[in-house]
Structures are given as structure tokens and as C-alpha cells.
TIGUBA-462764 format. One record per atom (N, C-alpha, C): residue in one letter; x, y, z. Coordinates in steps of 0.02 Angstrom, whole numbers, padded with zeros to 5 digits, always signed. Layout:
<sites>
AXYZ...
</sites>
This chain:
<sites>
M+07599-00105+04005M+07624-00059+04058M+07565-00010+04112A+07538-00028+04158A+07501-00018+04198A+07486+00069+04214S+07426+00100+04229S+07432+00164+04224S+07429+00178+04311T+07453+00253+04326T+07466+00275+04382T+07404+00255+04415S+07355+00248+04383S+07270+00257+04426S+07248+00194+04464E+07286+00143+04426E+07276+00042+04444E+07324+00052+04486I+07384+00076+04508I+07442+00033+04566I+07387+00071+04612S+07389+00027+04681S+07351+00036+04732S+07394+00011+04782T+07426+00048+04873T+07457+00005+04882T+07428+00017+04962P+07435-00030+04997P+07388-00041+05062P+07425+00001+05129I+07377+00022+05149I+07381+00076+05192I+07372+00032+05262P+07438+00044+05302P+07432+00003+05364P+07389+00038+05428P+07364+00014+05455P+07315+00021+05511P+07350+00050+05544I+07308+00132+05588I+07322+00151+05649I+07323+00128+05700T+07378+00127+05745T+07354+00112+05801T+07334+00161+05848P+07299+00165+05909P+07285+00217+05941P+07344+00220+06005I+07372+00286+06008I+07407+00310+06039I+07401+00297+06133E+07413+00256+06171E+07387+00260+06227E+07417+00320+06276P+07392+00358+06323P+07388+00392+06339P+07441+00405+06389L+07478+00454+06412L+07544+00455+06457L+07529+00495+06513Q+07563+00444+06581Q+07554+00444+06629Q+07547+00538+06640P+07511+00566+06680P+07511+00631+06709P+07597+00660+06744L+07635+00719+06753L+07700+00736+06773L+07680+00719+06843N+07632+00734+06869N+07626+00762+06964N+07611+00689+06981D+07592+00629+06940D+07594+00563+06966D+07665+00535+06981T+07706+00560+06932T+07771+00535+06975T+07829+00556+07032I+07772+00625+07046I+07812+00653+07100I+07770+00625+07168S+07809+00613+07191S+07763+00600+07279S+07736+00657+07295S+07667+00638+07340S+07642+00693+07372S+07658+00717+07424T+07717+00694+07463T+07744+00699+07519T+07824+00764+07506S+07834+00758+07434S+07890+00805+07418S+07855+00883+07415E+07903+00917+07448E+07890+00996+07451E+07908+01025+07371P+07855+01069+07363P+07884+01081+07309P+07953+01159+07289V+07995+01128+07253V+08051+01154+07227V+08043+01231+07217E+08082+01275+07256E+08096+01334+07223E+08141+01343+07174C+08123+01425+07136C+08178+01435+07081C+08249+01467+07123G+08304+01431+07092G+08370+01444+07127G+08398+01418+07139E+08349+01364+07193E+08389+01292+07244E+08381+01228+07216P+08411+01203+07187P+08416+01134+07129P+08425+01102+07219T+08389+01027+07225T+08405+00983+07282T+08448+00944+07269V+08460+00925+07189V+08529+00876+07178V+08600+00900+07165A+08572+00955+07152A+08658+01008+07154A+08680+01014+07210T+08624+01042+07261T+08656+01072+07333T+08685+00991+07379N+08635+00942+07372N+08659+00855+07413N+08718+00855+07375A+08745+00851+07312A+08794+00822+07267A+08859+00886+07292L+08854+00970+07304L+08891+01004+07348L+08894+00984+07414A+08872+00961+07437A+08876+00961+07493A+08903+00891+07519S+08906+00849+07481S+08970+00794+07502S+09046+00792+07473S+09054+00853+07443S+09108+00866+07430S+09153+00883+07465P+09244+00898+07451P+09276+00911+07513P+09257+00978+07513L+09248+01027+07458L+09263+01094+07457L+09192+01134+07518A+09149+01074+07534A+09094+01114+07524A+09134+01158+07628T+09161+01118+07653T+09183+01133+07711T+09227+01176+07714E+09246+01201+07665E+09266+01287+07651E+09227+01336+07673D+09278+01404+07702D+09237+01439+07713D+09203+01500+07670L+09144+01509+07662L+09122+01546+07615L+09105+01625+07620T+09132+01632+07676T+09098+01712+07690T+09121+01762+07655W+09184+01759+07609W+09179+01802+07564W+09159+01833+07515A+09126+01766+07485A+09085+01781+07425A+09016+01809+07449P+09009+01883+07411P+08925+01902+07436P+08875+01868+07417A+08867+01831+07350A+08827+01796+07320A+08814+01741+07372A+08842+01707+07382A+08847+01653+07456A+08817+01681+07498R+08828+01749+07519R+08798+01767+07579R+08729+01778+07586E+08705+01796+07529E+08652+01831+07497E+08591+01758+07494N+08626+01708+07457N+08595+01641+07424N+08628+01583+07426K+08645+01541+07459K+08688+01500+07464K+08674+01449+07412A+08651+01465+07374A+08640+01404+07301A+08656+01452+07229A+08678+01522+07260A+08704+01562+07188A+08770+01559+07182L+08795+01504+07126L+08879+01491+07135L+08897+01506+07196P+08901+01474+07237P+08946+01466+07299P+09007+01472+07274F+09032+01423+07242F+09110+01404+07230F+09133+01438+07157A+09113+01490+07161A+09116+01548+07095A+09195+01587+07118A+09231+01574+07063A+09324+01601+07086A+09316+01678+07081R+09357+01692+07138R+09356+01772+07148R+09407+01797+07081P+09393+01855+07049P+09428+01892+07012P+09508+01887+07024P+09564+01884+06990P+09624+01885+07015P+09640+01976+07046S+09677+01979+07109S+09693+02036+07112S+09765+02073+07105A+09813+02004+07093A+09879+02022+07072A+09905+01986+07017V+09965+02016+06986V+09993+01963+06925V+10064+01938+06959L+10068+01870+06942L+10135+01836+06966L+10193+01858+06921T+10236+01913+06932T+10285+01954+06884T+10358+01923+06913L+10390+01901+06849L+10477+01867+06882L+10496+01936+06882L+10541+01936+06919L+10593+01964+06939L+10671+01956+06914H+10692+02011+06889H+10769+01992+06846H+10830+02046+06877S+10880+02014+06864S+10942+02041+06925S+10982+02077+06852F+10997+02111+06863F+11025+02174+06802F+11094+02177+06821P+11138+02180+06757P+11122+02175+06687P+11114+02106+06680S+11114+02065+06698S+11111+01987+06677S+11051+01959+06654L+10986+01997+06678L+10941+01983+06680L+10917+01902+06688E+10951+01876+06737E+10945+01813+06762E+10883+01778+06808P+10837+01770+06803P+10763+01763+06838P+10808+01747+06913S+10776+01797+06969S+10789+01809+07041S+10716+01782+07084S+10656+01789+07073S+10612+01796+07128S+10533+01831+07074F+10500+01810+07120F+10420+01821+07089F+10378+01885+07153A+10361+01925+07111A+10334+01979+07148A+10249+01980+07124A+10215+02000+07170A+10142+01994+07146A+10114+02094+07133I+10106+02102+07063I+10102+02156+07057I+09998+02177+07035P+09987+02232+07067P+09929+02238+07052P+09894+02227+06996T+09841+02216+06968T+09791+02195+06899T+09788+02259+06873S+09781+02294+06918S+09759+02356+06903S+09798+02403+06855L+09878+02358+06860L+09915+02410+06823L+09960+02380+06760L+09948+02296+06793L+09966+02241+06731L+09910+02221+06695A+09871+02222+06705A+09834+02175+06678A+09761+02203+06648L+09765+02264+06652L+09699+02321+06599L+09689+02313+06525P+09642+02288+06513P+09622+02303+06440P+09634+02345+06395F+09665+02356+06339F+09699+02388+06284F+09647+02455+06286R+09628+02507+06300R+09600+02568+06293R+09642+02615+06221R+09633+02623+06155R+09661+02656+06101R+09613+02742+06116D+09563+02756+06145D+09535+02793+06170D+09567+02855+06227I+09574+02804+06268I+09619+02839+06326I+09679+02856+06317L+09724+02803+06277L+09796+02830+06264L+09792+02875+06216W+09745+02891+06160W+09741+02936+06105W+09737+03005+06148Q+09702+03005+06188Q+09678+03068+06234Q+09756+03084+06279A+09769+03052+06297A+09871+03060+06348A+09897+03095+06291V+09912+03052+06238V+09953+03071+06185V+09929+03145+06170V+09871+03161+06145V+09858+03231+06114V+09873+03279+06172Y+09847+03258+06229Y+09857+03313+06289Y+09937+03328+06288E+09982+03292+06303E+10041+03306+06308E+10069+03337+06247N+10066+03320+06183N+10085+03346+06138N+10052+03450+06138D+10013+03442+06147D+09987+03496+06176D+10024+03548+06226T+10041+03510+06252T+10073+03535+06327T+10145+03548+06292L+10181+03493+06262L+10244+03513+06247L+10272+03581+06212H+10208+03582+06121H+10208+03619+06095H+10187+03683+06120D+10202+03740+06163D+10151+03783+06193D+10197+03856+06130R+10126+03885+06127R+10139+03935+06089R+10151+03992+06110R+10131+03987+06166R+10115+04059+06204R+10176+04123+06194S+10229+04102+06175S+10273+04174+06171S+10282+04186+06091L+10230+04170+06051L+10218+04189+05993L+10166+04260+06007F+10199+04306+05976F+10162+04379+05972F+10206+04433+05926L+10142+04437+05895L+10167+04481+05814L+10119+04529+05833P+10157+04585+05853P+10119+04654+05843P+10079+04675+05775N+10016+04724+05800N+09974+04740+05745N+10011+04812+05713R+09974+04852+05679R+10007+04909+05645R+10014+04962+05715A+09955+04967+05744A+09956+05027+05826A+10027+05015+05852E+10051+04943+05869E+10102+04920+05913E+10174+04940+05876L+10163+04963+05801L+10242+04943+05786L+10285+05012+05786G+10246+05082+05809G+10293+05130+05836G+10312+05169+05782Y+10260+05141+05720Y+10263+05206+05656Y+10218+05262+05642S+10244+05324+05610S+10203+05375+05620S+10128+05356+05585K+10091+05402+05588K+10023+05388+05543K+10038+05444+05474K+10083+05471+05464K+10095+05514+05400K+10097+05455+05359K+10062+05506+05292K+10059+05444+05226K+10125+05433+05188M+10138+05380+05181M+10215+05365+05145M+10237+05404+05079A+10165+05419+05047A+10192+05463+04959A+10128+05489+04955P+10130+05530+04902P+10069+05566+04891P+10010+05509+04869Q+09961+05549+04841Q+09913+05503+04825Q+09910+05500+04775K+09935+05567+04722K+09921+05554+04654K+09986+05595+04602G+10012+05572+04576G+10078+05605+04540G+10123+05574+04522R+10125+05490+04557R+10185+05452+04567R+10191+05403+04501G+10126+05392+04473G+10103+05364+04415G+10134+05282+04467M+10104+05290+04516M+10105+05210+04543M+10054+05198+04602A+10051+05152+04640A+09996+05129+04647A+10003+05176+04742R+09926+05193+04754R+09938+05230+04818R+09940+05174+04888V+09968+05214+04928V+09998+05186+04988V+09990+05223+05054G+09968+05192+05098G+09972+05226+05172G+10029+05242+05209K+10011+05221+05291K+10059+05213+05345K+10109+05151+05340A+10174+05165+05382A+10230+05120+05361A+10239+05040+05397G+10156+05073+05432G+10146+04999+05476G+10092+04949+05407S+10084+04985+05369S+10037+04935+05332S+10076+04868+05301P+10016+04812+05320P+10048+04764+05282P+10078+04742+05234I+10069+04791+05188I+10091+04803+05116I+10167+04782+05106F+10195+04809+05164F+10276+04838+05168F+10323+04761+05200N+10352+04766+05185N+10408+04696+05227N+10424+04708+05286H+10429+04781+05317H+10431+04783+05385H+10383+04822+05407G+10308+04801+05387G+10242+04814+05406G+10223+04764+05452S+10168+04766+05504S+10132+04719+05526S+10116+04660+05496K+10087+04616+05539K+10063+04549+05517K+10000+04558+05518P+09948+04552+05467P+09877+04526+05476P+09843+04494+05503F+09819+04481+05560F+09784+04410+05599F+09843+04362+05626G+09921+04390+05644G+09960+04365+05667G+09953+04324+05722P+09991+04268+05766P+09968+04227+05826P+09992+04288+05878R+09939+04305+05923R+09944+04338+05978R+09930+04302+06048N+09985+04278+06072N+09983+04217+06127N+09930+04170+06118P+09945+04116+06056P+09889+04084+06049P+09895+04005+06116D+09863+03987+06158D+09848+03928+06182D+09821+03883+06166D+09868+03831+06145D+09845+03773+06132D+09837+03713+06166R+09867+03740+06253R+09841+03689+06284R+09789+03655+06309T+09751+03589+06311T+09696+03568+06328T+09713+03528+06381L+09629+03531+06422L+09637+03496+06476L+09613+03435+06484L+09651+03403+06534L+09639+03309+06533L+09625+03303+06622N+09572+03268+06638N+09563+03245+06686N+09622+03203+06710R+09652+03209+06784R+09698+03154+06798R+09685+03089+06791R+09612+03082+06819R+09602+03010+06813R+09606+02974+06735V+09596+03021+06698V+09591+03001+06657V+09679+02987+06603Y+09718+03019+06636Y+09761+03035+06635Y+09827+02954+06657N+09798+02951+06732N+09842+02891+06767N+09804+02838+06730L+09739+02830+06708L+09726+02766+06667L+09767+02732+06608A+09771+02809+06574A+09814+02804+06531A+09895+02763+06527L+09920+02793+06585L+09997+02773+06597L+09975+02724+06637R+09912+02672+06671R+09929+02601+06663R+09921+02578+06648T+09871+02590+06573T+09850+02561+06522T+09928+02532+06467A+09961+02591+06454A+10034+02596+06422A+10052+02533+06462F+10078+02525+06534F+10105+02484+06568F+10078+02412+06562S+10019+02382+06560S+09968+02343+06534S+09995+02316+06481Y+10000+02352+06431Y+10017+02351+06352Y+10082+02314+06341A+10127+02365+06365A+10178+02332+06368A+10196+02275+06381Y+10149+02262+06456Y+10178+02187+06478Y+10142+02123+06458Q+10087+02141+06407Q+10054+02106+06394Q+10085+02066+06329R+10125+02110+06280R+10162+02103+06240R+10230+02072+06249G+10251+02062+06296G+10305+02038+06347G+10371+02091+06309N+10363+02149+06341N+10412+02211+06322N+10411+02224+06390L+10414+02200+06461L+10422+02226+06494L+10458+02192+06559I+10520+02228+06569I+10553+02186+06601I+10577+02227+06670V+10543+02196+06730V+10540+02217+06799V+10615+02196+06829L+10656+02237+06870L+10710+02206+06893L+10711+02217+06965D+10729+02176+07008D+10736+02157+07088D+10772+02232+07112G+10827+02247+07082G+10862+02309+07141G+10881+02351+07072P+10911+02408+07102P+10930+02471+07061P+10955+02441+06963A+10953+02470+06915A+10970+02464+06871A+11072+02515+06856E+11105+02500+06896E+11166+02526+06896E+11229+02466+06868L+11253+02508+06830L+11337+02477+06829L+11380+02500+06867V+11437+02435+06862V+11481+02446+06898V+11546+02510+06886T+11542+02520+06834T+11590+02586+06785T+11544+02620+06739Y+11577+02670+06727Y+11532+02731+06672Y+11578+02723+06617K+11623+02680+06603K+11649+02664+06515K+11584+02643+06466S+11581+02685+06428S+11532+02665+06356S+11540+02590+06330K+11594+02557+06329K+11592+02493+06342K+11569+02444+06358A+11582+02468+06432A+11522+02403+06460A+11455+02403+06458A+11423+02455+06431A+11361+02474+06419A+11344+02441+06339Q+11396+02433+06311Q+11384+02446+06250Q+11381+02347+06236A+11428+02326+06279A+11431+02257+06284A+11372+02212+06309I+11337+02235+06358I+11274+02214+06387I+11210+02207+06318W+11228+02284+06296W+11157+02299+06241W+11175+02248+06193Q+11220+02251+06161Q+11236+02187+06106Q+11220+02108+06127V+11207+02098+06198V+11206+02026+06224V+11145+02012+06235H+11112+02062+06257H+11035+02064+06223H+11016+02085+06181A+11035+02102+06131A+11018+02114+06058A+10963+02173+06061W+10983+02230+06101W+10958+02305+06122W+10982+02350+06090S+11023+02348+06032S+11058+02405+06004S+11009+02440+05958N+10998+02411+05926N+10954+02446+05876N+10880+02459+05912L+10861+02444+05961L+10793+02455+06003L+10780+02519+06018A+10710+02532+06033A+10716+02599+06056A+10695+02566+06158V+10760+02571+06197V+10738+02538+06249V+10728+02612+06300L+10686+02580+06352L+10676+02633+06394L+10691+02598+06460V+10745+02646+06494V+10744+02618+06580V+10717+02670+06623I+10662+02647+06672I+10630+02691+06715I+10666+02668+06794V+10686+02736+06819V+10722+02711+06874V+10702+02755+06934A+10726+02730+07005A+10684+02768+07049A+10720+02811+07084G+10819+02802+07061G+10830+02894+07077G+10897+02890+07046E+10954+02920+07060E+11014+02927+07007E+11047+02880+07002R+11057+02863+06919R+11088+02796+06914R+11158+02855+06858Q+11206+02861+06907Q+11266+02903+06853Q+11282+02853+06818N+11328+02810+06847N+11377+02769+06806N+11319+02733+06730L+11244+02725+06724L+11224+02704+06699L+11205+02780+06637N+11209+02803+06645N+11188+02878+06597N+11243+02899+06565L+11296+02902+06595L+11376+02915+06563L+11390+02859+06519S+11370+02779+06560S+11401+02755+06484S+11345+02744+06426L+11295+02750+06457L+11239+02732+06387L+11232+02823+06332R+11272+02863+06369R+11256+02931+06311R+11281+02937+06242K+11358+02892+06241K+11378+02888+06181K+11379+02804+06138S+11360+02762+06192S+11360+02692+06147S+11299+02682+06113E+11249+02710+06160E+11157+02682+06140E+11132+02741+06145P+11116+02781+06085P+11093+02827+06085P+11003+02829+06082N+10994+02750+06062N+10904+02744+06074N+10892+02751+06144T+10940+02714+06189T+10920+02703+06241T+10909+02782+06290Q+10842+02776+06323Q+10832+02820+06372Q+10829+02795+06420V+10865+02832+06480V+10833+02840+06550V+10812+02875+06581L+10756+02872+06612L+10724+02910+06635L+10691+02901+06710H+10686+02969+06768H+10669+02932+06816H+10581+02925+06830M+10582+02896+06856M+10481+02894+06878M+10441+02931+06875K+10467+03005+06892K+10445+03063+06903K+10429+03083+06829D+10471+03066+06794D+10463+03123+06708D+10445+03071+06672L+10408+03009+06705L+10381+02965+06653L+10313+02994+06611D+10304+02974+06554D+10258+03002+06507D+10231+02966+06466V+10161+02941+06453V+10131+02909+06411V+10160+02899+06341R+10170+02950+06325R+10215+02946+06247R+10275+02908+06240T+10323+02930+06281T+10384+02905+06262T+10372+02821+06285L+10317+02810+06339L+10320+02727+06367L+10299+02683+06290L+10251+02728+06249L+10221+02684+06203L+10268+02688+06140K+10318+02726+06129K+10365+02722+06100K+10409+02682+06110A+10433+02659+06143A+10476+02598+06183A+10469+02528+06169K+10513+02516+06100K+10504+02424+06115K+10532+02364+06177K+10559+02391+06210K+10579+02365+06282K+10586+02411+06339V+10552+02400+06372V+10538+02431+06453V+10576+02412+06507I+10616+02416+06529I+10654+02405+06576I+10654+02442+06654V+10592+02408+06681V+10586+02471+06758V+10613+02421+06819E+10637+02466+06861E+10663+02449+06931E+10572+02428+06975K+10585+02388+07011K+10531+02363+07059K+10502+02420+07106E+10555+02474+07129E+10519+02523+07182E+10494+02552+07131A+10522+02580+07063A+10496+02613+07031A+10418+02601+07004L+10408+02544+06994L+10342+02530+06950L+10285+02536+07033E+10316+02522+07106E+10261+02508+07150E+10245+02611+07170Y+10287+02620+07160Y+10279+02701+07156Y+10231+02729+07089I+10243+02727+07064I+10182+02735+06978I+10105+02695+07012E+10113+02631+07040E+10049+02604+07050E+10033+02635+07110E+10071+02640+07153E+10029+02697+07223E+10000+02759+07218N+10028+02789+07144N+10023+02869+07143N+09972+02864+07090T+09945+02809+07048T+09902+02835+06998T+09830+02803+07002Q+09826+02792+07076Q+09779+02751+07099Q+09716+02800+07133G+09645+02788+07107G+09605+02828+07150G+09574+02887+07145K+09590+02942+07205K+09570+02991+07202K+09646+03044+07200K+09691+02999+07195K+09787+03029+07202K+09786+03072+07142Y+09806+03132+07131Y+09831+03148+07060Y+09908+03149+07071L+09930+03171+07004L+10012+03158+07000L+10005+03244+06965D+10031+03265+07026D+10048+03343+07030D+10120+03356+07003E+10124+03420+07012E+10187+03435+07011E+10251+03394+07061A+10245+03392+07118A+10262+03369+07154A+10282+03283+07140T+10245+03259+07116T+10247+03186+07081T+10262+03172+07048M+10251+03222+06986M+10291+03207+06928M+10319+03255+06898G+10346+03249+06828G+10368+03306+06788G+10350+03383+06781K+10385+03417+06754K+10359+03470+06723K+10295+03505+06669N+10298+03445+06647N+10270+03449+06579N+10188+03425+06592F+10160+03416+06658F+10097+03386+06673F+10065+03440+06730D+10073+03488+06731D+10047+03520+06777D+10013+03580+06758V+10029+03585+06671V+09993+03642+06655V+09945+03638+06651G+09904+03594+06640G+09812+03580+06663G+09813+03624+06707A+09823+03599+06769A+09795+03598+06855A+09824+03690+06834K+09896+03714+06820K+09914+03794+06844K+09853+03827+06784R+09806+03806+06735R+09791+03837+06701R+09705+03842+06724V+09704+03799+06768V+09619+03798+06804V+09625+03837+06879K+09703+03839+06886K+09710+03882+06967K+09719+03972+06933E+09739+03978+06854E+09748+04054+06820E+09668+04074+06828V+09643+04026+06785V+09542+04047+06774V+09517+04060+06846K+09525+04012+06885K+09492+04045+06944K+09522+04090+06981A+09587+04130+06981A+09622+04198+07028A+09583+04238+06977K+09577+04227+06923K+09535+04284+06871K+09476+04313+06887T+09449+04243+06909T+09377+04243+06913T+09372+04296+07004K+09417+04279+07035K+09411+04295+07105K+09440+04370+07096K+09464+04392+07065K+09491+04468+07056K+09430+04492+07026G+09403+04473+06978G+09347+04509+06950G+09308+04513+07000K+09271+04457+07057K+09222+04460+07085K+09221+04524+07141K+09310+04516+07169K+09316+04575+07208K+09316+04642+07200A+09353+04651+07133A+09333+04730+07107A+09260+04730+07084Q+09223+04691+07077Q+09163+04703+07068Q+09113+04738+07158V+09148+04705+07192V+09128+04700+07245V+09137+04790+07270K+09225+04806+07268K+09235+04844+07280K+09215+04902+07232K+09174+04918+07188K+09148+04970+07146K+09097+04970+07162
</sites>
């Protein structure tokens, strides 16, 4: 067997590499330099397309630079929503609802702030007031002599050691309310509607949600047909629906009928099926946009506490300033 030192392999000859032609030689000297952001080939191809004849003045990028995405799609401003007739829920027509109400992203932080604000407003403990030992009205006399009884020494009748005495560190008009910007609350309300719509739990009606009769059997039959008997259903109406309220009062305890001015985020999130009239939806969309605030005239009594508190603080500061001026 031959050793590894005896084995030799022929090495192929290395051919010289011919120099490539420079890139500048391939470009004619008459062609102008192409600026960045202005492709000539793409521009010629788009110019020959039938879409080039359309008016592109609406695109701000096209106004500044014609080559900067002239055919970029405009973001949609409305959602094409299917309208239903009540109580059959048959499709009747379509309606364009703004995307700011039905196409917002899910914001858990915004919803959490709104729910905490509503809970703090509803659980108001300002009526709790426990008097201290000076306010009970008992005498300051000592209840028993200091010595001679063989028992522990005692003091006044209002002492906290007695059952009828005062309570140390008791609540004295505790204010657990929190303040929330109205724009944040409006955003939370619109986010809750978008969440229900994206999950397929929102039904928009083309007319009023009213029944012909007030009997409970009518609403019970309708709810059984749509399989809503065991669901938490929320019906948002734009006006008084007397027959609907009377028929649902005893037959469907899980269903809640709310006026569009009394709507809150917590109830909207708890509902498994939301039925809203088109008029009520348009009202909510109009009053939760921009700088418009949901004050006491447009929303329920549960949502004006924060604004009232701000007014109270401002009134107190004004009174203090006037008193200082008088002094």
C-alpha cells in the first residue's frame, strides 16, 4: 500500500479572469441621472395603466411627490354593517357606521380605567359617618372609682372599650370616587362597542325594538327562537319601549333594557348579546367624538360625579380667595 506522501494529484491550471466592463459604459452618456425616489421604469408603467387617468389630488403624498405611492389605498372611514328587523332579525339593509365606533383596537387598559371609575362612583360611602367620643354627647365623668373595685380601671362612657362607646378611626365621610377624563371614558365606550362587534355579538336594528303586545309569552317565545334565554342580553333603545319592558320583566330576567343615555361600559362588557337600535348607535357615536363630553344632560346620573367634584373644588377655592380678600 502506497503511503500518503507518494500520492500526488495533478493541479489544474488557473485561467486568468477577464476584467468586467465598467458599469458606466453600459449607460448612455445622454441619459440623465436618476434622482432617488423617482423610478423611471415604474413611472412609465404606471402612466400606461388605465388607473393613471384618475384624480389623485386626495392623496397628500401624491400632492407633494407624484412618485411617492400615488395609488396607496385610503384607510376606510366606515364599516358596512348589516341592519336587522325586530323581532324576526331578518336582514333588511346596510348602514355605514364610522370606524371610530366599530373598528377600534382592543384596549384593555382603557376599559379597566372606565370600569374602576364606574365602580368607585356606584359604591359611594360618603353617607358613612361614625362620631368620635367628643361627639357622642356622654358626660365626661368617670364611670367607676379608680381603686377598690378589684377590676380594671375605666374612664368616660364614650370610651371605645364600651359597646355603646365610640369607634376609633371610624369612617367619616370617606370619598372613594376617582376622576377620569371624559375623552378616556368616551374611548372606552367606543372600544366596548368595537369589541362586541368584532366578536359577532352586536346586532343593529333598522327600527325600534318594540313588541305588539305586552304579554310575557310573546317575549319568551322570541327569546327561545333566537336561543337567548340563558344569555345576558342587553337591548339599547332610543326611546320608551313600554311593551318590551313589560313583557321582559318576568319572562326573561337575564335581559336588560337600557336607554341610550343610561349606558355604561361595565354593562356593555358583561352582555353576551347586544341589540342596539340604529338611532341609539348614531346618538352614541355623535356624543362620544372629539371634544364633546357626556354630561348630565346626555348621560345617566352615574357619570356626572367626577364633573361635580371638580366644580365643588373650584367653588371652594373661589370662596377661600374671596374670604382672604375680605380680610
